C-alpha positions in Angstrom: 8.2 19.7 18.8 9.2 17.6 15.9 10.7 14.2 16.9 12.9 12.5 14.4 13.8 8.8 14.3 17.3 7.6 14.9 19.2 5.9 12.1 18.7 2.6 14.0 14.9 3.1 14.2 14.8 3.9 10.4 16.8 0.8 9.5 14.6 -1.3 11.8 11.4 -0.1 10.1 12.9 -0.8 6.7 13.8 -4.3 7.8 10.3 -4.9 9.1 8.8 -3.6 5.8 11.1 -5.9 3.8 10.1 -8.9 6.0 6.4 -8.1 5.6 6.7 -7.9 1.9 8.7 -11.1 1.7 6.1 -12.9 3.8 3.3 -11.8 1.6 5.0 -12.0 -1.8 2.6 -14.6 -3.1 -0.6 -12.9 -1.9 0.2 -9.2 -2.5 0.0 -9.2 -6.3 -3.4 -10.8 -6.2 -4.8 -8.3 -3.8 -3.2 -5.4 -5.7 -4.9 -6.7 -8.9 -8.2 -6.9 -7.0 -7.8 -3.4 -5.7 -7.1 -2.0 -9.2 -10.1 -3.9 -10.6 -12.4 -2.5 -7.9 -11.3 1.0 -8.8 -11.7 0.5 -12.5 -15.2 -1.0 -12.1 -16.1 1.7 -9.6 -16.7 -1.0 -7.0 -16.4 -1.1 -3.2 -12.8 -0.1 -2.9 -13.0 0.0 0.9 -13.9 -3.6 1.2 -10.9 -4.7 -0.9 -8.6 -2.3 1.0 -9.6 -3.9 4.3 -8.3 -7.2 3.1 -5.4 -5.9 1.0 -3.7 -4.2 4.0 -3.2 -7.6 5.5 -0.8 -8.5 2.6 0.3 -5.2 1.0 2.3 -2.2 2.3 1.0 1.3 2.1 3.5 2.0 -0.6 2.3 -0.9 -2.7 -1.3 0.2 -2.3 -0.5 3.8 -3.2 1.4 2.7 -6.3 -1.5 0.5 -7.4 -4.0 3.3 -6.9 -1.8 5.7 -8.8 -1.5 3.2 -11.7 -5.2 3.2 -12.3 -6.3 6.7 -11.1 -3.3 9.0 -11.5 -2.1 11.5 -8.9 -4.6 13.1 -6.7 -4.5 16.9 -6.9 -6.6 18.9 -4.4 -8.6 21.8 -5.9 -7.1 25.1 -4.9 
């Protein structure tokens, strides 16, 4: 059975995300730049990701990866 969040739960999560991003506003751009550089240089992306998740949201990381690599499309 599919469980859906209530409106209060959704708003709470959005507030926590905004607070996380505000707390890490100084560090996040640096880690996103390092992540992009690791991808461009074909480096160890996992090692950078392990650190980046401490300062960047999943949405920020996804956007950064999309910026350098484009959208992933599974072979069909």
